[in-house]
C-alpha positions in Angstrom: 0.0 0.0 0.0 1.1 3.5 -0.7 1.1 6.2 2.1 -2.0 7.9 0.7 -3.9 4.6 0.7 -2.9 4.0 4.3 -3.9 7.6 5.3 -7.3 7.1 3.6 -7.8 3.8 5.5 -6.9 5.3 8.8 -9.6 7.9 8.4 -12.3 5.6 7.2 -14.9 5.3 10.0 -15.8 1.8 8.9 -12.4 0.5 10.1 -12.0 0.4 13.8 -10.7 -1.8 16.6 -12.7 -4.8 17.9 -13.8 -2.9 21.0 -17.3 -3.7 22.0 -18.0 -5.8 18.9 -15.9 -8.8 20.2 -18.0 -8.7 23.4 -21.3 -8.4 21.6 -20.4 -11.4 19.4 -20.1 -13.4 22.6 -23.4 -12.2 24.1 -21.9 -9.7 26.5 -23.9 -6.5 26.2 -23.7 -5.1 29.7 -21.8 -5.4 33.0 -18.4 -4.3 34.3 -16.4 -5.7 31.3 -18.7 -4.0 28.8 -18.7 -0.7 30.6 -14.9 -0.7 31.0 -14.4 -1.6 27.3 -16.7 1.2 26.2 -14.4 3.7 28.1 -11.2 2.6 26.4 -9.8 5.5 24.3 -8.7 3.2 21.5 -12.3 1.9 21.1 -14.1 5.2 21.4 -15.2 7.1 18.4 -16.4 10.6 17.6 -16.6 13.5 20.0 -15.7 11.5 23.2 -12.6 10.1 21.5 -11.4 13.6 20.3 -12.1 15.2 23.7 -10.2 12.6 25.7 -7.4 12.4 23.1 -7.0 16.1 23.4 -6.6 15.8 27.2 -3.7 13.4 26.9 -2.1 14.6 23.7 0.5 16.8 25.4 1.8 13.7 27.3 3.0 12.2 23.9 4.8 15.2 22.5 8.5 14.6 21.6 9.6 16.8 24.6 7.4 14.9 27.0 8.7 11.6 25.7 12.3 12.8 26.0 11.7 13.1 29.8 11.0 9.4 29.9 14.0 8.2 27.8 16.3 7.5 30.8 13.6 5.3 32.3 12.8 3.6 29.0 16.5 2.8 28.5 16.9 1.6 32.1 13.8 -0.7 31.7 15.2 -2.2 28.5 18.7 -2.6 29.9 17.2 -4.5 32.9 15.5 -6.9 30.4 18.8 -7.3 28.5 20.7 -8.1 31.8 18.1 -10.7 32.7 18.4 -12.5 29.3 22.2 -12.2 29.3 22.3 -13.9 32.7 20.0 -16.6 31.4 22.1 -17.1 28.3 19.1 -17.3 26.0 16.2 -15.1 24.9 12.7 -15.3 23.4 12.4 -11.7 22.4 8.6 -11.1 22.8 8.1 -12.5 26.3 11.6 -11.8 27.6 12.2 -8.3 26.2 8.9 -6.8 24.9 6.0 -7.8 27.1 6.9 -5.9 30.2 8.3 -2.9 28.4 5.1 -1.0 27.5 3.7 -1.7 30.9 6.8 0.0 32.5 6.4 3.0 30.2 2.7 3.4 30.9 3.2 3.1 34.6 5.9 5.7 34.4 3.5 8.0 32.5 0.9 7.5 35.2 3.3 8.1 38.0 2.8 4.7 39.6 5.6 3.6 41.9 8.0 1.1 40.3 7.2 -1.5 43.0 3.6 -1.5 41.7 4.4 -2.1 38.0 4.2 -5.9 38.2 0.6 -5.5 39.4 -0.1 -3.8 36.1 1.4 -6.7 34.1 -0.9 -9.1 35.9 -4.0 -6.9 35.3 -3.1 -6.3 31.7 -2.7 -10.1 31.0 -6.1 -10.6 32.5 -7.8 -7.7 30.8 -6.4 -8.5 27.4 -8.3 -11.8 27.6 -11.4 -9.6 26.9 -10.2 -9.4 23.3 -10.3 -13.2 22.8 -13.1 -15.4 21.5 -13.3 -17.4 24.7 -14.2 -14.6 27.1 -16.8 -16.8 28.8 -14.1 -19.0 30.2 -12.2 -16.1 31.7 -15.0 -13.5 32.4 -14.7 -13.7 36.2 -10.9 -13.3 36.1 -11.2 -10.4 33.6 -13.7 -8.6 35.8 -11.6 -9.2 38.9 -8.6 -7.6 37.1 -10.8 -4.7 36.0 -12.0 -4.1 39.5 -8.5 -4.3 40.9 -7.0 -1.9 38.4 -9.9 0.5 38.7 -9.6 0.6 42.5 -5.8 1.1 42.2 -6.3 4.0 39.7 -8.9 5.6 41.9 -6.4 5.6 44.8 -3.6 6.8 42.6 -5.7 9.7 41.3 -6.5 10.7 44.9 -2.8 10.5 45.9 -1.9 12.6 42.8 -4.4 15.2 43.7 -2.8 15.5 47.1 0.8 15.3 45.7 0.9 16.3 42.1 3.9 15.3 39.9 5.1 15.7 36.4 3.3 12.6 35.2 0.0 12.4 33.4 
């Protein structure tokens, strides 16, 4: 595909992430998982998407990302040290799976000791994008409840003690 073709596709409203469709296909049309998925920025459309995207856009400017580069390098260096010590590496699980979680946690201002919690929650929540949600629904909803409680507490803490994070 040429660049212009891709640009046209990215702006075509008929093409979007699976979002709520994957839940509806499995008979899930309400409840905590449905409500949480409907609030995911990647799956939102229209005015709500643009409003929320505008609120977080300044977090992803080159200058804002530069502030995170030392943390990003340290996170990856830690992964490399682990695989070097093991003498072997499977790139995706050993190097890549934890990395985006670390970056997101740093953006949120979550303490590094709490970052493994996010990995656990993400693993559970991402099961909501599979076609066997029924088998995992209670675990997914448990992870959603735990991360939502954590984020509520983090927001309250950040209101009392603001930082440079999102």
